matplotlib code that plots the C-alpha trace (Angstrom):
import matplotlib.pyplot as plt

x = [-278.8, -280.2, -279.0, -276.8, -276.8, -273.4, -270.6, -268.3, -270.9, -271.4, -267.6, -267.3, -270.3, -269.2, -265.5, -264.0, -260.6, -258.2, -256.5, -259.5, -262.1, -264.7, -265.3, -265.8, -262.1, -260.8, -259.9, -260.2, -263.9, -265.3, -269.0, -271.6, -275.1, -277.9, -280.3, -283.1, -283.5, -281.8, -279.4, -275.8, -273.2, -269.5, -268.3, -266.9, -263.9, -263.9, -264.5, -268.3, -270.7, -271.7, -271.9, -272.8, -275.6, -275.1, -277.8, -275.9, -273.6, -270.0, -269.2, -272.3, -274.1, -277.5, -279.8, -279.9, -282.9, -283.8, -284.6, -288.3, -290.0, -290.7, -287.0, -286.3]
y = [49.4, 46.3, 45.0, 41.9, 38.8, 39.6, 42.0, 39.8, 39.6, 43.4, 44.0, 41.6, 43.0, 46.6, 46.0, 48.5, 47.9, 50.9, 49.0, 48.0, 50.3, 47.5, 45.1, 42.3, 42.7, 42.4, 39.0, 40.5, 41.0, 37.4, 38.1, 40.0, 41.1, 41.9, 44.2, 44.0, 40.2, 40.0, 37.3, 36.7, 34.9, 34.1, 36.3, 34.6, 36.8, 36.3, 39.9, 39.8, 40.2, 36.6, 34.9, 31.5, 32.1, 30.8, 29.6, 30.1, 32.8, 31.5, 33.3, 33.0, 30.1, 31.8, 30.8, 33.5, 34.6, 32.4, 33.5, 33.6, 32.8, 36.5, 37.2, 35.0]
z = [-77.5, -75.9, -72.6, -73.2, -71.0, -69.3, -69.2, -71.3, -74.0, -73.9, -74.1, -77.1, -79.0, -78.5, -79.0, -81.6, -83.0, -83.6, -86.4, -88.5, -89.9, -89.8, -86.9, -89.5, -90.5, -87.0, -85.5, -82.0, -82.6, -82.6, -81.7, -83.6, -82.6, -85.0, -83.0, -85.6, -84.9, -81.5, -82.7, -81.6, -83.6, -84.3, -87.1, -90.2, -91.1, -94.9, -96.0, -95.6, -92.7, -92.2, -88.8, -87.4, -84.9, -81.4, -79.0, -75.7, -74.4, -74.4, -71.1, -68.8, -70.6, -70.7, -73.6, -76.2, -78.3, -81.3, -84.8, -85.4, -88.7, -89.0, -89.1, -92.1]

ax = plt.figure().add_subplot(projection="3d")
ax.plot(x, y, z, "-o")
ax.set_aspect("equal")
plt.show()
């Protein structure tokens, strides 16, 4: 797995809930990471796997990777 920008980001991306089989069903798992594109986002907990991509880490403030045209 890729190295994340800070420990808080790593903890949130790797968080596994013991009450929900899928991270996308757990309100305690707010951040998702798509390794194939390198994008981070806030999960939309509506039963799917959608997320709103974020440009900066909410904890350390570092600029996160942007989606390239090849990722579309």
